[in-house]
N, C-alpha and C positions, 0 to 999 in steps of 0.2 A: 504605617510602615509594613512592607511585605514580610511575610513570615520566612520565606526562603529567597535566596538570591534569584534575580531574574535569570531565565534561561536554564534553570536547574535541570529539568528533564533532558534538555539538549546536551548539557555538559556531561551528565551521567551516560547518555547514549554514546557520545563521542569517546568518553573514557572507556566504556565497555568495548566498543569496536576496536579501539587501540589495543587493549589488553587481550581481547579474543584473538586478534590478528597476531600479536607478538607471542603470547603464551599458549593459546588454544582456549577454546570455550570451556572444556572440562576443567582445566587447570586454573581458571580464574574464579575468584570468589567475589561475592558482593562487597565484602569489606575492602578488597583491593580496588574494585571499581570506584567505590566512594572515595577512598584515599586518593586515587589518581585524579579524581575530579575536584579534590580539595574539599570534600564534604564528608559527612558522617554516614555510617551504615544506616542509622535511623532515618536520615534524610532520603536515602535510596528507597527505603520501604515506604516512605510517605508518598512516593511517586510510582513505584512499581511493585507488583506482588512478588516477583522473582526475577532472576537474571535473564530468563527467556524473554520476559515482557519488555525489557529495555530495548530489544531489537524490533519491537512492534509498536513503539511509542507513537501515539497520534492516530493509529489506524481506526480506533473506534470513532474518533472525531471525523476522520475522513469518510467513513462509512455513513455516519449520520448526515454529513454534509452532502454526500451524493444523493441519499434518499430525499433530503429536503429540497435540493436543487431540482431533482426530477419532478417533485410535487409542484414546483412552480414553473416548469418548462412550458412553452407555448403548446396549447392543446392541438394545434394543427401539425406539430412535428410528429413524425412517425416515432414509434418507440426506440428503434435503433438510432435514429438521428438525434433524438433527445439524449439518449445515453452517451453517444459520441460527443455531443456538445458539452455535456456535464463533465465527462472525464477529461476532455482536453482543455477545459476552461482554465485550470490552474496548473497546466503541465510545466510552466516555467519554474514553478516551485521545485519540481523534481530535477530539472536541469541544473539548478543552483546547488544541488546536493549529489551530483553524479558520482564524485569520488567516494563519498560515504556510502552511497547506494551500491557501488561496485564492491566495496569492502564488506558490506553487509551481505550481499549476494554470495560472496565467497564463503562466508561463515555459514550461511544457511545451507549452501550446497554440500558442505562437509559434514553436516549433522542431520540425520534422518528425523530426529525428534523435533528439530527446529523447522524442517520442511513440513512436517505434519502440522505444526502450529500455523505456518504460513497458509497451508491449504484450509485450515479451519477459519482463518481470517478471510480468505477468498470466498469461502462458503457463506460467511456472514455478509460479505459484500453482495453476493448473488441473492441472498435472502432479502436484503434491504432493497435491492433493485426490483426484485419480484413484487415486494409489498408496494413499492411506489408505482409500478406498472398496473397492478390491480386497482390501486386508488385512481389511476387515470382511466380505468374502464377496460383495460386489457384483460381478457379472460384467460383462464388456464386451459390448456397447457401452454398457450402462447406466452404468457407472462414469465413462466418458469424457464421455458426454452430460450426466450430472448435474453433473460438475465444471465443464464448459464453461458451462452455463446458470447455475450458481451464481456463477461468476466474472463473468459478464455482469450478473447481478443486483447483485453487489457494486460493480462499476464504475458501473452505472447509479445506484445509491444514492449513491455519492460525488459524481457529477455533480449529482444532485438536491439533495443536502445543500448543496453549495457555491453552488447557484443559488437556494436558498430564502431569500426576503426576510424570512421570519418567523423564520429561524434555528432551525428544528427540529433535533433532535439527529440525529447520524449513525445511532444505533440506530433511531430512528423511520423514517428513510429506508431503512435496511436491511430492516426489517420490511415496510415498504410495497412494496419491490421484490420480496421473496419472496412477499408476498401477491399481487402482480400476476402473478408467475410461476405460482403455484398456480391463479389464476383463468384465466389464459391456457391452461394445460395442460388444464383441465377443459373448455374450449370447443373444443378440437381434435377 
């Protein structure tokens, strides 16, 4: 028998986003999040270190997945093409969560400390990509630079996706960002 109900982290994240949107991030407590999710405060802390982390649920797994997928990408793929393929492979997952992503984005945009945490997570993604590229034989500084511009393209795609009034897919915006990156690099 499972120790916690299935989907517990997701329930807590949804409850947190609801309350942060309704009451504000600063005015919401962990106890209120847990109660809104129908869980205990202790259960919250079994899944998250603090209320900031509830907004970044799953990112460590995502980063590890990107690193591992790059490690098994075809050797003949260029580093940028491999990164593009890996980042777009599961883009449907994001499309299924567009509303929650937009609400989360609004919360992050309103709080500098949360944006700082987001940038730390993006830096961790860049470090994981750099490590995977080095393992593929890409030397520095090329590995570091390629990872940095790829994470910038990823972040730009997310912003474009959430701002798109036509509701294009995250994958379309990722491809557009990498296309822009290729075009820009050719004009330098």
